Backbone as CSV, one residue per row, in Angstrom:
resi,resn,N_x,N_y,N_z,CA_x,CA_y,CA_z,C_x,C_y,C_z
1,MET,-26.178,45.285,152.176,-24.859,45.771,152.532,-24.917,46.231,153.996
2,ASN,-24.018,45.667,154.798,-23.976,46.074,156.200,-23.099,47.319,156.371
3,LEU,-23.035,47.818,157.598,-22.305,49.057,157.865,-20.820,48.923,157.538
4,ARG,-20.213,47.799,157.901,-18.785,47.590,157.629,-18.508,47.640,156.129
5,GLN,-19.349,46.977,155.358,-19.166,46.969,153.911,-19.353,48.371,153.324
6,PHE,-20.316,49.110,153.857,-20.546,50.479,153.397,-19.321,51.353,153.660
7,ILE,-18.752,51.224,154.849,-17.569,52.009,155.207,-16.385,51.622,154.331
8,GLN,-16.194,50.317,154.117,-15.088,49.864,153.266,-15.257,50.355,151.837
9,LYS,-16.477,50.327,151.340,-16.730,50.814,149.984,-16.398,52.301,149.890
10,SER,-16.794,53.062,150.901,-16.493,54.495,150.925,-14.992,54.743,150.959
11,GLN,-14.276,53.957,151.767,-12.820,54.099,151.858,-12.157,53.741,150.531
12,ALA,-12.636,52.675,149.901,-12.065,52.250,148.622,-12.288,53.317,147.547
13,LEU,-13.470,53.898,147.515,-13.748,54.957,146.539,-12.883,56.185,146.791
14,LYS,-12.693,56.527,148.050,-11.830,57.659,148.392,-10.405,57.388,147.927
15,LEU,-9.921,56.179,148.187,-8.576,55.793,147.778,-8.439,55.852,146.259
16,TYR,-9.418,55.303,145.548,-9.412,55.313,144.087,-9.340,56.752,143.557
17,ARG,-10.173,57.617,144.098,-10.194,59.015,143.647,-8.865,59.715,143.907
18,GLU,-8.262,59.423,145.046,-6.964,60.029,145.371,-5.895,59.594,144.367
19,TYR,-5.883,58.304,144.015,-4.911,57.823,143.028,-5.133,58.481,141.670
20,ILE,-6.385,58.691,141.302,-6.681,59.333,140.023,-6.222,60.794,140.040
21,LYS,-6.415,61.477,141.169,-6.019,62.886,141.283,-4.523,63.092,141.109
22,ILE,-3.720,62.154,141.594,-2.270,62.359,141.566,-1.609,61.786,140.316
23,ALA,-2.403,61.338,139.365,-1.844,60.753,138.146,-0.977,61.770,137.414
24,PRO,0.291,61.421,137.147,1.166,62.333,136.391,0.626,62.539,134.973
25,ASN,0.677,63.755,134.493,0.109,64.086,133.181,0.708,63.275,132.042
26,HIS,2.007,63.038,132.079,2.664,62.370,130.956,2.326,60.878,130.857
27,VAL,1.775,60.285,131.902,1.380,58.871,131.863,-0.035,58.679,132.420
28,ARG,-0.839,59.713,132.330,-2.166,59.708,132.965,-3.042,58.532,132.534
29,ASP,-3.159,58.294,131.242,-4.032,57.217,130.766,-3.580,55.855,131.271
30,GLU,-2.280,55.591,131.190,-1.753,54.310,131.651,-1.920,54.172,133.163
31,TRP,-1.685,55.267,133.879,-1.817,55.283,135.345,-3.249,54.910,135.746
32,ILE,-4.215,55.590,135.134,-5.619,55.352,135.461,-6.008,53.919,135.135
33,GLN,-5.544,53.407,133.998,-5.862,52.027,133.621,-5.289,51.037,134.632
34,GLU,-4.070,51.260,135.078,-3.442,50.361,136.055,-4.168,50.410,137.396
35,VAL,-4.514,51.604,137.843,-5.246,51.741,139.108,-6.588,51.027,139.004
36,ARG,-7.289,51.244,137.918,-8.596,50.602,137.724,-8.465,49.083,137.714
37,THR,-7.443,48.582,137.040,-7.215,47.134,136.986,-6.988,46.567,138.378
38,GLN,-6.168,47.243,139.172,-5.889,46.775,140.533,-7.165,46.742,141.380
39,PHE,-7.978,47.763,141.260,-9.226,47.793,142.025,-10.193,46.717,141.535
40,GLU,-10.287,46.526,140.240,-11.185,45.505,139.692,-10.772,44.098,140.125
41,GLU,-9.467,43.841,140.171,-8.987,42.517,140.576,-9.391,42.172,142.004
42,ASN,-9.566,43.180,142.826,-9.886,42.956,144.236,-11.311,43.360,144.597
43,ARG,-12.125,43.507,143.604,-13.501,43.965,143.805,-14.300,43.081,144.758
44,TYR,-14.118,41.790,144.689,-14.930,40.864,145.481,-14.162,40.267,146.652
45,ALA,-13.170,40.974,147.139,-12.396,40.504,148.293,-13.295,40.482,149.531
46,ASP,-13.028,39.520,150.419,-13.818,39.471,151.654,-13.463,40.663,152.548
47,ASP,-14.231,40.854,153.605,-14.080,42.044,154.455,-12.673,42.209,155.012
48,LYS,-12.106,41.128,155.514,-10.783,41.214,156.140,-9.713,41.584,155.106
49,LEU,-9.739,40.911,153.970,-8.770,41.204,152.911,-8.974,42.620,152.376
50,ALA,-10.221,43.014,152.212,-10.507,44.360,151.708,-9.929,45.416,152.639
51,GLN,-10.096,45.228,153.939,-9.567,46.206,154.889,-8.041,46.258,154.823
52,THR,-7.408,45.101,154.682,-5.953,45.044,154.560,-5.491,45.759,153.292
53,LEU,-6.173,45.515,152.195,-5.817,46.146,150.920,-6.008,47.661,150.968
54,ILE,-7.072,48.103,151.599,-7.328,49.540,151.712,-6.235,50.204,152.545
55,ALA,-5.891,49.586,153.669,-4.833,50.147,154.527,-3.509,50.212,153.772
56,ALA,-3.178,49.136,153.062,-1.938,49.110,152.282,-1.984,50.159,151.170
57,GLY,-3.142,50.332,150.572,-3.296,51.324,149.510,-3.058,52.739,149.999
58,PHE,-3.566,53.059,151.187,-3.345,54.400,151.738,-1.880,54.610,152.105
59,GLN,-1.217,53.572,152.602,0.213,53.687,152.909,1.010,53.923,151.633
60,GLN,0.680,53.177,150.601,1.371,53.333,149.325,1.093,54.718,148.732
61,LEU,-0.124,55.202,148.898,-0.483,56.527,148.397,0.382,57.605,149.038
62,LYS,0.629,57.491,150.333,1.498,58.453,151.022,2.889,58.468,150.402
63,LYS,3.420,57.275,150.110,4.750,57.178,149.505,4.768,57.808,148.117
64,VAL,3.738,57.536,147.338,3.667,58.078,145.979,3.564,59.601,146.020
65,LYS,2.792,60.128,146.951,2.650,61.587,147.064,3.976,62.250,147.419
66,LYS,4.815,61.569,148.190,6.126,62.125,148.530,6.990,62.289,147.286
67,TRP,6.848,61.384,146.338,7.674,61.420,145.127,7.171,62.436,144.115
68,ASN,5.906,62.833,144.225,5.334,63.795,143.252,5.541,65.206,143.675
């Protein structure tokens, strides 16, 4: 694993944890399952796609936090 991949993995884990933290109590199990599914589907994305997905994920996270 090179440095770029290590950084992307760290960013992805941070993003995943943030989504889990903000899961609404009334739909927590479904929320966590959906987040996990989305991350699993993109697990083997190449570096460029992974960086794009991570950036989009953080933008979406900001929007979701505004609604909570």
